[in-house]
N, C-alpha and C positions, 0 to 999 in steps of 0.2 A: 504494500500500500504506500503510494507516494504522496498522496494528498487526501485531505478530509475537509468536509464543510466546516466552517468556523463554528456554527451553532452546535453541530454534532460533537465536535471536539470539546467545546466548553461544557457540554452536558456530560460527556464521558469522563472528563477530568474533574467532575463534581464541583464546578464553580456555580452551577445552577441546577436546581432540583428537576426542572423539566426543560425540554427543548423549546417550548413556548416561551418560558421565562428568559432563556438565552437569546431567542430571537428578539424579544421585546427590548432587552438590554442593548443588543447590538443596534437595533433600529433607533433607540433613544440616545445613541452616542456614548454609551457607557463602556464600550469596548473599542479600542483603537489598535490599528496595526501600523507601526512606524509613525505614530502621531496622527494618522489619518483615520477618519471614520470608515467603517467597513460595512458590507452587507452580510446577512446571515449565510448566504450561499457562497461566499468567497472561500476558495480553497486555501488551506494553510498547509505548510510543510514543516519538517523539523528545522529548527534554527530560527523560526519566526518569533519576533518579539511582540508580545501583546501587552497593552495597558488596560487593565480591568478595574472599573470603579464599581464597588458593591457597598451600598450604604455609606458608612463613614470611611471604609477602607478602600485604598487604591493600591493595586499590585502591578508590578512589572514582572512578567514571566517570560521565559524562553521555552519554546516547545522542544522537548527532548525526544518524544515518541508520539506516534499517532495511534488513535483507537476510535472505532465507531461504536464500540460496545461499552456500556457503563458497568464497571466492576466495583469491587470494594475500595474503600478509601485508601488503604495502603498501596494498592496497585495504581490507583488514580494519581497518587502523589508522585509516582515514578514517571508520569507523562510530562512533567514540567519542572523547571527550577526557577524559584523566585530570586531576583537580584538581591545582593546584600544591602544595597542602598534602599531598595523598596521595603525590605524586611525591617531595617532600622527605623525608617520613617513611620511604618505602620505601628510598630511597637511604641514609638514615642507618642504618636497620636492617641493610642489606646491608653497609655499611662496618663496623658493630659486629661482625657475624658474621665478616667477613674478619679484623678485628683479633683477635678471640677465637681464630680458627683459627690465626693466626700464633703465638699464645702457647701453643698446645698443646705438651705435652712428648711428642713422638713420636721414636722412634729414626730415625736417618737411613737405616738399612737393616735387612734381616732378619738374625737371628743366623745365624752359620755353623753347620755341622754340629757342630763342636767345641763351640761356645758352647751349642748346644741340648743336647748331652750333659751339659755342666756344669750347665745349668739343671735338667734332669731329675734329675741326681744330687743337686743341692741340695734339690729338692722332696722326693725320696724320703727323704733324711736327716732333714729337718725335719717330715715328715708321717707318720713311722712310728708305729704304735700303741703302742710302748713308751714314748713320751714322756709 
């Protein structure tokens, strides 16, 4: 096998759960080949560099092997190699998100029934039309 459709390879390499999701991501510009947008039917070969944006994460991967069949995660991981720079940036962004989440001001628990009544009473008193 010399070439495989881009959407099939992304599905087989387990970047997306379904081929439909892979097609939508490609059509939405979330997958680039050499910095250029691609079509789902584009053929990819070994050595191709892909830029894949998934949610908060961006990856730059090189295709090492081709497959049209979806296998287990350990086998799928052998189909590509993520660049060191991409891996460092992804880990740094994940750490930044974790630190930001730690500093969010969230209550430790839900208000009790009595506290909810007090909140509702406060809002009624301060949002009345007579003010």
